[in-house]
C-alpha positions as CSV (number, residue, x, y, z in Angstrom):
1,M,130.1,44.6,142.4
2,N,129.7,45.6,138.8
3,P,126.1,45.0,137.8
4,N,127.0,44.7,134.1
5,P,129.5,41.9,133.6
6,D,130.0,42.8,129.9
7,P,133.7,43.7,129.6
8,D,133.0,45.9,126.6
9,F,130.6,48.1,128.5
10,D,132.0,51.7,129.0
11,Q,130.1,53.7,131.6
12,A,131.3,57.0,130.2
13,D,130.0,56.1,126.8
14,A,126.6,55.2,128.3
15,F,126.3,58.6,130.0
16,S,127.3,60.4,126.7
17,T,124.7,58.4,124.7
18,A,122.0,59.2,127.2
19,G,122.8,62.9,127.1
20,N,122.6,63.0,123.3
21,A,119.2,61.3,123.5
22,V,117.9,63.9,125.8
23,N,119.3,66.9,123.9
24,V,117.9,65.9,120.4
25,V,117.3,69.1,118.5
26,K,113.8,69.2,117.0
27,S,113.3,70.7,113.5
28,W,110.7,73.4,112.8
29,N,107.4,72.3,111.4
30,R,107.3,73.7,107.9
31,V,103.5,74.2,107.9
32,A,103.8,76.2,111.2
33,V,106.4,78.5,109.6
34,L,104.2,78.9,106.5
35,S,101.2,79.9,108.6
36,A,103.3,82.7,110.3
37,M,104.4,83.9,106.9
38,F,100.8,84.2,105.6
39,C,100.0,86.5,108.5
40,I,102.8,89.0,107.7
41,P,100.6,91.1,105.3
42,F,98.1,91.7,108.2
43,C,96.0,94.2,106.1
44,C,95.1,91.5,103.5
45,P,92.1,89.4,104.7
46,P,92.6,86.5,102.3
47,M,96.2,86.0,103.4
48,T,95.5,86.3,107.1
49,L,92.6,83.9,106.8
50,L,94.9,81.5,105.0
51,G,97.4,81.9,107.8
52,A,94.8,80.9,110.4
53,G,93.8,77.8,108.3
54,T,97.4,76.7,107.8
55,G,98.0,77.2,111.5
56,M,95.3,74.6,112.3
57,L,96.9,72.2,109.8
58,A,100.2,72.8,111.5
59,L,98.9,71.8,114.9
60,R,97.6,68.6,113.5
61,S,100.9,68.0,111.7
62,I,102.9,68.6,115.0
63,R,100.7,66.1,116.9
64,L,101.4,63.5,114.2
65,N,105.1,64.3,114.1
66,P,106.3,65.0,117.7
67,E,109.9,65.4,116.5
68,T,108.9,68.8,115.0
69,K,108.3,72.0,116.9
70,G,106.4,75.2,116.2
71,A,103.1,74.7,118.1
72,W,103.2,78.2,119.6
73,L,103.9,79.6,116.2
74,A,100.8,77.9,114.8
75,K,98.6,79.0,117.7
76,T,99.8,82.6,117.3
77,A,99.0,82.5,113.5
78,I,95.5,81.2,114.3
79,V,94.7,83.9,116.8
80,F,96.4,86.7,114.8
81,G,95.0,85.6,111.5
82,L,91.4,85.4,112.7
83,A,91.6,88.7,114.6
84,T,93.2,90.7,111.7
85,T,90.8,89.1,109.2
86,L,87.7,90.3,111.2
87,L,89.3,93.7,111.7
88,S,90.2,94.2,108.1
89,V,86.7,93.1,106.8
90,W,85.1,95.5,109.3
91,L,87.3,98.4,108.1
92,Y,86.6,97.6,104.4
93,W,82.9,97.2,105.1
94,T,82.5,100.6,106.9
95,S,84.8,102.5,104.5
96,G,82.7,101.7,101.4
97,L,82.3,98.0,100.8
98,R,78.9,98.1,102.4
99,T,77.7,100.8,100.0
100,I,79.0,98.9,97.0
101,V,77.5,95.5,98.0
102,L,74.1,96.8,99.2
103,G,73.7,99.3,96.4
104,P,71.3,102.3,96.5
105,N,68.3,100.3,97.8
106,P,68.8,100.9,101.5
107,A,69.2,104.6,101.0
108,L,66.2,105.1,98.8
109,A,64.0,102.8,100.8
110,A,64.8,105.0,103.9
111,L,64.0,108.2,101.9
112,F,60.7,107.1,100.4
113,A,59.6,105.6,103.8
114,A,60.5,108.9,105.6
115,D,62.7,106.8,108.0
116,T,64.8,109.4,109.8
117,E,67.0,106.8,111.5
118,G,67.7,105.1,108.2
119,M,68.5,108.5,106.6
120,R,71.1,109.2,109.3
121,R,72.7,105.8,108.7
122,E,72.7,105.9,104.8
123,W,72.9,109.6,103.9
124,A,75.4,112.4,104.7
125,G,75.0,116.2,104.6
126,P,71.7,118.0,104.8
127,A,69.7,114.9,103.8
128,S,70.7,113.1,107.0
129,S,69.3,115.8,109.3
130,L,65.8,116.3,107.7
131,S,62.8,115.9,109.9
132,K,60.1,113.2,109.2
133,E,57.7,115.9,108.0
134,Q,60.2,117.2,105.4
135,L,60.9,113.6,104.3
136,D,57.2,112.9,104.1
137,E,56.7,116.0,101.9
138,F,59.2,114.9,99.3
139,A,58.1,111.2,99.4
140,E,54.5,112.3,98.8
141,Q,55.5,114.4,95.8
142,V,57.3,111.4,94.3
143,K,54.4,109.1,95.0
144,K,51.9,111.4,93.2
145,R,54.1,111.2,90.1
146,Y,55.2,107.6,90.0
147,G,53.3,105.7,92.7
148,T,54.7,103.6,95.5
149,F,58.4,102.8,95.7
150,V,59.3,99.1,95.1
151,S,63.0,98.8,94.8
152,S,66.1,100.2,93.2
153,R,69.4,99.0,91.6
154,Y,72.4,100.3,89.7
155,S,71.3,101.3,86.2
156,T,72.1,98.7,83.5
157,S,71.2,101.0,80.6
158,R,73.4,103.9,81.8
159,P,76.8,102.6,83.1
160,T,78.7,104.7,85.6
161,P,81.2,106.8,83.6
162,L,84.9,106.6,84.6
163,D,85.4,110.3,83.8
164,Q,83.2,112.0,86.4
165,P,82.0,115.6,86.1
166,G,81.9,118.1,89.0
167,R,83.7,117.7,92.3
168,R,86.2,114.9,92.5
169,S,85.0,113.9,96.0
170,V,81.4,113.3,94.7
171,A,80.7,110.6,92.1
172,V,77.5,110.4,90.0
173,I,75.9,106.9,90.1
174,P,73.1,106.2,87.6
175,V,70.4,104.1,89.2
176,T,67.0,102.7,88.2
177,I,64.1,103.2,90.6
178,Q,61.3,100.8,90.3
179,F,57.8,102.2,91.2
180,D,54.6,100.4,90.9
181,S,53.9,102.5,87.8
182,G,57.2,101.4,86.2
183,P,60.9,102.1,86.2
184,V,62.4,105.6,86.4
185,E,66.0,106.6,85.8
186,A,67.8,108.7,88.4
187,D,71.3,109.9,89.4
188,L,72.6,109.6,93.0
189,G,75.5,111.7,94.3
190,L,77.9,109.6,96.2
191,E,80.5,111.3,98.4
192,R,83.6,109.1,98.1
193,F,85.8,111.0,100.6
194,D,85.9,114.1,102.8
195,E,87.8,116.8,100.9
196,K,89.2,118.3,104.2
197,S,90.3,115.2,106.0
198,G,90.7,112.8,103.0
199,K,88.9,110.1,104.9
200,S,86.7,107.7,103.0
201,T,83.0,108.3,103.6
202,M,81.1,106.5,100.8
203,S,77.7,108.1,101.7
204,W,74.8,109.2,99.5
205,R,74.3,113.0,99.5
206,S,71.9,113.9,96.7
207,L,69.3,112.6,94.2
208,R,68.1,113.7,90.8
209,I,65.0,111.9,89.4
210,L,65.2,112.3,85.6
211,D,61.9,113.4,84.0
212,A,62.1,115.3,80.8
213,A,58.3,115.5,80.5
214,R,57.5,117.0,83.9
215,G,60.9,118.2,85.1
216,D,63.6,116.7,87.2
217,M,63.0,116.2,90.9
218,L,66.0,117.2,93.1
219,F,66.7,116.1,96.7
220,P,67.5,117.6,99.2
221,D,67.3,121.4,99.4
222,G,70.6,122.9,100.4
223,E,72.7,120.3,98.7
224,P,74.2,120.6,95.1
225,A,72.4,118.3,92.7
226,P,74.4,115.5,91.1
227,P,76.1,116.8,87.9
228,L,74.3,115.9,84.8
229,L,75.9,113.0,82.8
230,E,76.0,112.9,79.0
231,N,73.7,109.8,79.0
232,S,71.3,111.2,81.6
233,A,68.4,111.3,79.2
234,S,66.2,108.4,80.1
235,P,64.0,106.7,77.5
236,A,61.5,105.8,80.3
237,T,60.9,109.4,81.2
238,L,61.2,111.1,77.8
239,P,58.0,112.5,76.3
240,A,56.4,110.6,73.4
241,A,57.5,111.6,70.0
242,P,54.9,113.9,68.2
243,T,53.0,112.4,65.4
244,G,51.9,113.9,62.1
245,S,53.8,116.3,59.9
246,N,55.8,117.6,62.8
247,S,57.3,114.2,63.7
248,P,61.1,113.8,63.3
249,G,60.6,111.2,60.5
250,D,58.5,113.7,58.5
251,A,60.8,116.7,59.1
252,K,62.1,118.2,55.9
253,P,65.7,119.4,55.6
254,P,66.2,123.2,55.7
255,A,66.2,124.9,52.4
256,P,69.7,126.0,51.2
257,A,70.6,129.6,51.8
258,P,70.3,131.7,48.6
């Protein structure tokens, strides 16, 4: 007996309609595709982080719109984006970003505290292998002149020149060291890359404390001092101008040659 008495019912058409309903082709979720595109430049942390963020938005969009697909693409973008972001930040941090962000203070704090472990972490070359006794000796000499070390920062009165003298691999960074007796200008030698391997190092190698009155102090022995900059004369360490008839204001111009 035919269960459907409708004379217009066509069983073949019913099966065809059911098959079409089962085989509906889902469209790709646009946000999921966008999240994957953001992860293509994997060496760019802002882009990969954006890829992970849009991947999370894509999953939410797919849940609200079941007729779209791309959940696996969004999940891949989240995992890949977060992993490459962390890896890229770590590589940038260890290859020089740490030195730029933290400045000279960690290196000089380790030096004046005679911290051998900190010296191995912050310095390269002969300075990193000095014993505590050798570090204590230099720190004591500095303390007798200027007092106790307080802090340090990049110099604001002597900007770092773009045209660097000396070796290309070593840059001269003007800094201001704050002692309890006052600020003192200095130059730090920063090794930017290894000349043999070309690998980025970004490690401090040498120090020149500028003191025109008592003489510059150089650190360490066995390492070339930072090249002198044109603006290395520090007003804080220059001797006071002489008074009386020999002062620059009272100097008379030389007599013309006969």
